[in-house]
N, C-alpha and C positions, 0 to 999 in steps of 0.2 A: 319756225318755232309752230305746230299745230293748235289749234284756238284748241282749249279745255270741253268738256261737252257740258261739266257743274261746276258753280263755284261755291266753296261752301264762305257761307253770311254769318253775323252774326243776330239772330236775332232780336236781342234786349236791345241791343243797339238802333236798330232799324225802329224800332219799335219808339227807344226814349227821343231820337231825331224827329219821327214823325208826329209824334204828341208834341213836343218842342217846338216847331213848324204852325199847330195849330189845325192839323188835317187830320179828316179821321178814315177809320179805316177802309170804309167801301169807297169813299172817295179814293185814297193813294192806290186801291186794288183796281178802281176803273183806269184810273188815267194809267197803271204800270199793264193795263190787259191781264191782269189774273183776278179772279175768286176772293172775295172778303173771308171766305173760308181758308182756301189758299195762304192768303196773307197772313190769317191769325196764326196758320200751323207752321209758317216760315219766324214770326217774331215771337212764338213761346220755345220755339228749338226743335218743337216734333217734327219740322221741313228743315233741315241743316241745308242742303244743297240744290243749287238753282242754277236753269242754264243763265249761261253768259247774259240772254238779251235779258232777262228779267233781272238781273243783278245789276246792269247796264240802266235801263228803265226806271229802278230803283233811284238809283244815284242821280240821277236828272232829276226827277220829278222830287225829290228831297233835298237835293242843292250837295251834295255830302261827298269831299273827297274821293281821290282814287281812289284809298284803302280803307275810308272808315267804316263802311261797312262788313269788310270782310272778318270773317273767324279769325284768333288768334294763332298766327303758324301760316295762314293762307298770304297775306297781308305780303309777306317773306318772295313767295310764287309769285302772286297771278295780278297781274296789271291789266287794267281791261279802258 
């Protein structure tokens, strides 16, 4: 099965987990390799789709489960 070019994420879940972990936006953005502005757009839902590599980095740095950061519906079709 070919890899998907983008993954739809749940921005509010990313924000909730990040805040619960006590990580500020600029720190997480730097760890993931994106700008704080881009992360803000993801968390607010302005940007709903990200590259699989960004999704994997967010999961890794937040310690999230396989589909915890995916948008509803995306979890059933995407495993990273």
